[in-house]
mmCIF file as gemmi writes it, N, C-alpha and C atoms, coordinates in Angstrom:
data_model
loop_
_atom_site.group_PDB
_atom_site.id
_atom_site.type_symbol
_atom_site.label_atom_id
_atom_site.label_alt_id
_atom_site.label_comp_id
_atom_site.label_asym_id
_atom_site.label_entity_id
_atom_site.label_seq_id
_atom_site.pdbx_PDB_ins_code
_atom_site.Cartn_x
_atom_site.Cartn_y
_atom_site.Cartn_z
_atom_site.occupancy
_atom_site.B_iso_or_equiv
_atom_site.pdbx_formal_charge
_atom_site.auth_seq_id
_atom_site.auth_asym_id
_atom_site.pdbx_PDB_model_num
ATOM 1 N N . MET Axp A 1 ? 18.027 16.392 -6.312 1 0 ? 1 A 1
ATOM 2 C CA . MET Axp A 1 ? 17.101 15.398 -5.814 1 0 ? 1 A 1
ATOM 3 C C . MET Axp A 1 ? 17.749 14.027 -5.703 1 0 ? 1 A 1
ATOM 4 N N . GLY Axp A 2 ? 18.98 13.879 -6.129 1 0 ? 2 A 1
ATOM 5 C CA . GLY Axp A 2 ? 19.639 12.583 -6.094 1 0 ? 2 A 1
ATOM 6 C C . GLY Axp A 2 ? 19.986 12.093 -4.704 1 0 ? 2 A 1
ATOM 7 N N . ASN Axp A 3 ? 19.917 12.962 -3.698 1 0 ? 3 A 1
ATOM 8 C CA . ASN Axp A 3 ? 20.27 12.527 -2.34 1 0 ? 3 A 1
ATOM 9 C C . ASN Axp A 3 ? 19.053 12.291 -1.46 1 0 ? 3 A 1
ATOM 10 N N . LEU Axp A 4 ? 17.865 12.198 -2.063 1 0 ? 4 A 1
ATOM 11 C CA . LEU Axp A 4 ? 16.652 11.971 -1.281 1 0 ? 4 A 1
ATOM 12 C C . LEU Axp A 4 ? 16.626 10.57 -0.683 1 0 ? 4 A 1
ATOM 13 N N . THR Axp A 5 ? 16.24 10.498 0.58 1 0 ? 5 A 1
ATOM 14 C CA . THR Axp A 5 ? 16.037 9.221 1.258 1 0 ? 5 A 1
ATOM 15 C C . THR Axp A 5 ? 14.74 9.312 2.048 1 0 ? 5 A 1
ATOM 16 N N . PHE Axp A 6 ? 13.809 8.413 1.732 1 0 ? 6 A 1
ATOM 17 C CA . PHE Axp A 6 ? 12.533 8.402 2.447 1 0 ? 6 A 1
ATOM 18 C C . PHE Axp A 6 ? 11.826 7.079 2.226 1 0 ? 6 A 1
ATOM 19 N N . THR Axp A 7 ? 10.788 6.842 2.998 1 0 ? 7 A 1
ATOM 20 C CA . THR Axp A 7 ? 9.961 5.639 2.882 1 0 ? 7 A 1
ATOM 21 C C . THR Axp A 7 ? 8.511 6.071 2.73 1 0 ? 7 A 1
ATOM 22 N N . THR Axp A 8 ? 7.806 5.454 1.782 1 0 ? 8 A 1
ATOM 23 C CA . THR Axp A 8 ? 6.386 5.739 1.608 1 0 ? 8 A 1
ATOM 24 C C . THR Axp A 8 ? 5.574 4.514 2.015 1 0 ? 8 A 1
ATOM 25 N N . ILE Axp A 9 ? 4.401 4.763 2.535 1 0 ? 9 A 1
ATOM 26 C CA . ILE Axp A 9 ? 3.491 3.691 2.942 1 0 ? 9 A 1
ATOM 27 C C . ILE Axp A 9 ? 2.149 3.942 2.268 1 0 ? 9 A 1
ATOM 28 N N . ASP Axp A 10 ? 1.608 2.909 1.636 1 0 ? 10 A 1
ATOM 29 C CA . ASP Axp A 10 ? 0.301 2.974 0.978 1 0 ? 10 A 1
ATOM 30 C C . ASP Axp A 10 ? -0.609 1.95 1.644 1 0 ? 10 A 1
ATOM 31 N N . VAL Axp A 11 ? -1.773 2.391 2.08 1 0 ? 11 A 1
ATOM 32 C CA . VAL Axp A 11 ? -2.729 1.506 2.742 1 0 ? 11 A 1
ATOM 33 C C . VAL Axp A 11 ? -3.98 1.422 1.879 1 0 ? 11 A 1
ATOM 34 N N . GLU Axp A 12 ? -4.388 0.204 1.55 1 0 ? 12 A 1
ATOM 35 C CA . GLU Axp A 12 ? -5.6 -0.025 0.762 1 0 ? 12 A 1
ATOM 36 C C . GLU Axp A 12 ? -6.686 -0.583 1.683 1 0 ? 12 A 1
ATOM 37 N N . THR Axp A 13 ? -7.923 -0.162 1.425 1 0 ? 13 A 1
ATOM 38 C CA . THR Axp A 13 ? -9.047 -0.656 2.216 1 0 ? 13 A 1
ATOM 39 C C . THR Axp A 13 ? -10.002 -1.458 1.336 1 0 ? 13 A 1
ATOM 40 N N . ALA Axp A 14 ? -10.738 -2.369 1.951 1 0 ? 14 A 1
ATOM 41 C CA . ALA Axp A 14 ? -11.66 -3.25 1.23 1 0 ? 14 A 1
ATOM 42 C C . ALA Axp A 14 ? -12.969 -2.549 0.877 1 0 ? 14 A 1
ATOM 43 N N . ASN Axp A 15 ? -13.29 -1.499 1.607 1 0 ? 15 A 1
ATOM 44 C CA . ASN Axp A 15 ? -14.532 -0.761 1.367 1 0 ? 15 A 1
ATOM 45 C C . ASN Axp A 15 ? -14.345 0.654 1.911 1 0 ? 15 A 1
ATOM 46 N N . ALA Axp A 16 ? -15.417 1.404 2.091 1 0 ? 16 A 1
ATOM 47 C CA . ALA Axp A 16 ? -15.319 2.793 2.539 1 0 ? 16 A 1
ATOM 48 C C . ALA Axp A 16 ? -14.929 2.935 4.008 1 0 ? 16 A 1
ATOM 49 N N . ASN Axp A 17 ? -14.963 1.852 4.757 1 0 ? 17 A 1
ATOM 50 C CA . ASN Axp A 17 ? -14.613 1.885 6.179 1 0 ? 17 A 1
ATOM 51 C C . ASN Axp A 17 ? -13.092 1.93 6.317 1 0 ? 17 A 1
ATOM 52 N N . PRO Axp A 18 ? -12.531 2.971 6.938 1 0 ? 18 A 1
ATOM 53 C CA . PRO Axp A 18 ? -11.074 3.069 7.048 1 0 ? 18 A 1
ATOM 54 C C . PRO Axp A 18 ? -10.428 1.954 7.876 1 0 ? 18 A 1
ATOM 55 N N . SER Axp A 19 ? -11.214 1.213 8.637 1 0 ? 19 A 1
ATOM 56 C CA . SER Axp A 19 ? -10.629 0.116 9.423 1 0 ? 19 A 1
ATOM 57 C C . SER Axp A 19 ? -10.62 -1.208 8.659 1 0 ? 19 A 1
ATOM 58 N N . SER Axp A 20 ? -11.024 -1.195 7.379 1 0 ? 20 A 1
ATOM 59 C CA . SER Axp A 20 ? -11.069 -2.428 6.583 1 0 ? 20 A 1
ATOM 60 C C . SER Axp A 20 ? -9.788 -2.611 5.757 1 0 ? 20 A 1
ATOM 61 N N . ILE Axp A 21 ? -8.644 -2.386 6.367 1 0 ? 21 A 1
ATOM 62 C CA . ILE Axp A 21 ? -7.359 -2.486 5.664 1 0 ? 21 A 1
ATOM 63 C C . ILE Axp A 21 ? -7.193 -3.883 5.081 1 0 ? 21 A 1
ATOM 64 N N . CYS Axp A 22 ? -6.865 -3.939 3.782 1 0 ? 22 A 1
ATOM 65 C CA . CYS Axp A 22 ? -6.679 -5.236 3.124 1 0 ? 22 A 1
ATOM 66 C C . CYS Axp A 22 ? -5.286 -5.394 2.516 1 0 ? 22 A 1
ATOM 67 N N . GLN Axp A 23 ? -4.544 -4.297 2.364 1 0 ? 23 A 1
ATOM 68 C CA . GLN Axp A 23 ? -3.188 -4.387 1.833 1 0 ? 23 A 1
ATOM 69 C C . GLN Axp A 23 ? -2.38 -3.177 2.286 1 0 ? 23 A 1
ATOM 70 N N . ILE Axp A 24 ? -1.104 -3.44 2.59 1 0 ? 24 A 1
ATOM 71 C CA . ILE Axp A 24 ? -0.171 -2.373 2.962 1 0 ? 24 A 1
ATOM 72 C C . ILE Axp A 24 ? 1.044 -2.5 2.059 1 0 ? 24 A 1
ATOM 73 N N . GLY Axp A 25 ? 1.435 -1.4 1.439 1 0 ? 25 A 1
ATOM 74 C CA . GLY Axp A 25 ? 2.619 -1.388 0.59 1 0 ? 25 A 1
ATOM 75 C C . GLY Axp A 25 ? 3.637 -0.389 1.124 1 0 ? 25 A 1
ATOM 76 N N . ILE Axp A 26 ? 4.907 -0.755 1.058 1 0 ? 26 A 1
ATOM 77 C CA . ILE Axp A 26 ? 5.988 0.109 1.542 1 0 ? 26 A 1
ATOM 78 C C . ILE Axp A 26 ? 7.073 0.154 0.47 1 0 ? 26 A 1
ATOM 79 N N . VAL Axp A 27 ? 7.556 1.359 0.159 1 0 ? 27 A 1
ATOM 80 C CA . VAL Axp A 27 ? 8.663 1.535 -0.783 1 0 ? 27 A 1
ATOM 81 C C . VAL Axp A 27 ? 9.699 2.421 -0.117 1 0 ? 27 A 1
ATOM 82 N N . GLN Axp A 28 ? 10.957 2.013 -0.206 1 0 ? 28 A 1
ATOM 83 C CA . GLN Axp A 28 ? 12.051 2.803 0.361 1 0 ? 28 A 1
ATOM 84 C C . GLN Axp A 28 ? 12.872 3.404 -0.773 1 0 ? 28 A 1
ATOM 85 N N . ILE Axp A 29 ? 13.118 4.703 -0.693 1 0 ? 29 A 1
ATOM 86 C CA . ILE Axp A 29 ? 13.92 5.431 -1.672 1 0 ? 29 A 1
ATOM 87 C C . ILE Axp A 29 ? 15.202 5.9 -0.978 1 0 ? 29 A 1
ATOM 88 N N . ARG Axp A 30 ? 16.334 5.592 -1.583 1 0 ? 30 A 1
ATOM 89 C CA . ARG Axp A 30 ? 17.635 6.059 -1.068 1 0 ? 30 A 1
ATOM 90 C C . ARG Axp A 30 ? 18.41 6.66 -2.23 1 0 ? 30 A 1
ATOM 91 N N . GLY Axp A 31 ? 18.905 7.869 -2.026 1 0 ? 31 A 1
ATOM 92 C CA . GLY Axp A 31 ? 19.672 8.516 -3.084 1 0 ? 31 A 1
ATOM 93 C C . GLY Axp A 31 ? 18.851 8.72 -4.344 1 0 ? 31 A 1
ATOM 94 N N . GLY Axp A 32 ? 17.551 8.904 -4.189 1 0 ? 32 A 1
ATOM 95 C CA . GLY Axp A 32 ? 16.676 9.12 -5.326 1 0 ? 32 A 1
ATOM 96 C C . GLY Axp A 32 ? 16.314 7.861 -6.103 1 0 ? 32 A 1
ATOM 97 N N . GLN Axp A 33 ? 16.762 6.696 -5.653 1 0 ? 33 A 1
ATOM 98 C CA . GLN Axp A 33 ? 16.496 5.429 -6.339 1 0 ? 33 A 1
ATOM 99 C C . GLN Axp A 33 ? 15.697 4.49 -5.431 1 0 ? 33 A 1
ATOM 100 N N . GLY Axp A 34 ? 14.785 3.721 -6.032 1 0 ? 34 A 1
ATOM 101 C CA . GLY Axp A 34 ? 14.04 2.723 -5.277 1 0 ? 34 A 1
ATOM 102 C C . GLY Axp A 34 ? 14.974 1.619 -4.814 1 0 ? 34 A 1
ATOM 103 N N . LYS Axp A 35 ? 15.027 1.355 -3.517 1 0 ? 35 A 1
ATOM 104 C CA . LYS Axp A 35 ? 15.948 0.349 -2.959 1 0 ? 35 A 1
ATOM 105 C C . LYS Axp A 35 ? 15.246 -0.849 -2.359 1 0 ? 35 A 1
ATOM 106 N N . GLY Axp A 36 ? 13.982 -0.729 -2.098 1 0 ? 36 A 1
ATOM 107 C CA . GLY Axp A 36 ? 13.283 -1.867 -1.514 1 0 ? 36 A 1
ATOM 108 C C . GLY Axp A 36 ? 11.791 -1.629 -1.526 1 0 ? 36 A 1
ATOM 109 N N . LYS Axp A 37 ? 11.044 -2.725 -1.649 1 0 ? 37 A 1
ATOM 110 C CA . LYS Axp A 37 ? 9.591 -2.609 -1.593 1 0 ? 37 A 1
ATOM 111 C C . LYS Axp A 37 ? 9.021 -3.872 -0.975 1 0 ? 37 A 1
ATOM 112 N N . GLN Axp A 38 ? 7.881 -3.714 -0.349 1 0 ? 38 A 1
ATOM 113 C CA . GLN Axp A 38 ? 7.208 -4.832 0.309 1 0 ? 38 A 1
ATOM 114 C C . GLN Axp A 38 ? 5.713 -4.59 0.222 1 0 ? 38 A 1
ATOM 115 N N . SER Axp A 39 ? 4.972 -5.641 -0.025 1 0 ? 39 A 1
ATOM 116 C CA . SER Axp A 39 ? 3.517 -5.573 -0.049 1 0 ? 39 A 1
ATOM 117 C C . SER Axp A 39 ? 2.985 -6.711 0.813 1 0 ? 39 A 1
ATOM 118 N N . VAL Axp A 40 ? 2.039 -6.399 1.677 1 0 ? 40 A 1
ATOM 119 C CA . VAL Axp A 40 ? 1.485 -7.387 2.59 1 0 ? 40 A 1
ATOM 120 C C . VAL Axp A 40 ? -0.033 -7.361 2.478 1 0 ? 40 A 1
ATOM 121 N N . LEU Axp A 41 ? -0.617 -8.531 2.266 1 0 ? 41 A 1
ATOM 122 C CA . LEU Axp A 41 ? -2.075 -8.647 2.263 1 0 ? 41 A 1
ATOM 123 C C . LEU Axp A 41 ? -2.562 -8.852 3.689 1 0 ? 41 A 1
ATOM 124 N N . VAL Axp A 42 ? -3.688 -8.239 4.007 1 0 ? 42 A 1
ATOM 125 C CA . VAL Axp A 42 ? -4.259 -8.298 5.349 1 0 ? 42 A 1
ATOM 126 C C . VAL Axp A 42 ? -5.714 -8.744 5.21 1 0 ? 42 A 1
ATOM 127 N N . ASN Axp A 43 ? -6.161 -9.635 6.07 1 0 ? 43 A 1
ATOM 128 C CA . ASN Axp A 43 ? -7.566 -10.02 6.081 1 0 ? 43 A 1
ATOM 129 C C . ASN Axp A 43 ? -8.349 -8.921 6.793 1 0 ? 43 A 1
ATOM 130 N N . PRO Axp A 44 ? -9.176 -8.169 6.06 1 0 ? 44 A 1
ATOM 131 C CA . PRO Axp A 44 ? -9.878 -7.048 6.683 1 0 ? 44 A 1
ATOM 132 C C . PRO Axp A 44 ? -11.051 -7.483 7.56 1 0 ? 44 A 1
ATOM 133 N N . GLU Axp A 45 ? -11.419 -8.757 7.46 1 0 ? 45 A 1
ATOM 134 C CA . GLU Axp A 45 ? -12.576 -9.265 8.197 1 0 ? 45 A 1
ATOM 135 C C . GLU Axp A 45 ? -13.799 -8.393 7.94 1 0 ? 45 A 1
ATOM 136 N N . ALA Axp A 46 ? -13.891 -7.929 6.689 1 0 ? 46 A 1
ATOM 137 C CA . ALA Axp A 46 ? -15.024 -7.11 6.251 1 0 ? 46 A 1
ATOM 138 C C . ALA Axp A 46 ? -15.303 -7.446 4.795 1 0 ? 46 A 1
ATOM 139 N N . ALA Axp A 47 ? -16.497 -7.122 4.345 1 0 ? 47 A 1
ATOM 140 C CA . ALA Axp A 47 ? -16.864 -7.383 2.949 1 0 ? 47 A 1
ATOM 141 C C . ALA Axp A 47 ? -16.132 -6.426 2.022 1 0 ? 47 A 1
ATOM 142 N N . PHE Axp A 48 ? -15.682 -6.956 0.873 1 0 ? 48 A 1
ATOM 143 C CA . PHE Axp A 48 ? -15.03 -6.128 -0.132 1 0 ? 48 A 1
ATOM 144 C C . PHE Axp A 48 ? -16.08 -5.418 -0.976 1 0 ? 48 A 1
ATOM 145 N N . ASN Axp A 49 ? -15.824 -4.17 -1.289 1 0 ? 49 A 1
ATOM 146 C CA . ASN Axp A 49 ? -16.63 -3.435 -2.251 1 0 ? 49 A 1
ATOM 147 C C . ASN Axp A 49 ? -15.982 -3.705 -3.61 1 0 ? 49 A 1
ATOM 148 N N . LEU Axp A 50 ? -16.561 -4.578 -4.413 1 0 ? 50 A 1
ATOM 149 C CA . LEU Axp A 50 ? -15.952 -4.992 -5.678 1 0 ? 50 A 1
ATOM 150 C C . LEU Axp A 50 ? -15.819 -3.838 -6.655 1 0 ? 50 A 1
ATOM 151 N N . GLY Axp A 51 ? -16.555 -2.781 -6.458 1 0 ? 51 A 1
ATOM 152 C CA . GLY Axp A 51 ? -16.408 -1.581 -7.298 1 0 ? 51 A 1
ATOM 153 C C . GLY Axp A 51 ? -15.062 -0.916 -7.103 1 0 ? 51 A 1
ATOM 154 N N . LEU Axp A 52 ? -14.404 -1.18 -5.98 1 0 ? 52 A 1
ATOM 155 C CA . LEU Axp A 52 ? -13.089 -0.596 -5.711 1 0 ? 52 A 1
ATOM 156 C C . LEU Axp A 52 ? -11.952 -1.472 -6.223 1 0 ? 52 A 1
ATOM 157 N N . CYS Axp A 53 ? -12.257 -2.704 -6.64 1 0 ? 53 A 1
ATOM 158 C CA . CYS Axp A 53 ? -11.229 -3.655 -7.065 1 0 ? 53 A 1
ATOM 159 C C . CYS Axp A 53 ? -11.001 -3.554 -8.566 1 0 ? 53 A 1
ATOM 160 N N . ARG Axp A 54 ? -9.762 -3.785 -8.98 1 0 ? 54 A 1
ATOM 161 C CA . ARG Axp A 54 ? -9.467 -3.832 -10.403 1 0 ? 54 A 1
ATOM 162 C C . ARG Axp A 54 ? -8.449 -4.927 -10.645 1 0 ? 54 A 1
ATOM 163 N N . GLU Axp A 55 ? -8.503 -5.496 -11.805 1 0 ? 55 A 1
ATOM 164 C CA . GLU Axp A 55 ? -7.532 -6.517 -12.172 1 0 ? 55 A 1
ATOM 165 C C . GLU Axp A 55 ? -6.322 -5.832 -12.773 1 0 ? 55 A 1
ATOM 166 N N . GLU Axp A 56 ? -5.147 -6.369 -12.479 1 0 ? 56 A 1
ATOM 167 C CA . GLU Axp A 56 ? -3.916 -5.822 -13.05 1 0 ? 56 A 1
ATOM 168 C C . GLU Axp A 56 ? -3.291 -6.798 -13.981 1 0 ? 56 A 1
């Protein structure tokens, strides 16, 4: 598994509507190791369902 190379994309939504994207995360794996990551906040122009939010 040490030679794996791939990119994952995670899309978060503000509520149950799939078009309410509020954050996109991308992680790149090369040779089985994390080589880069990026997170971008997006204004969903929709109301947030606070039940889906958590503090980190």
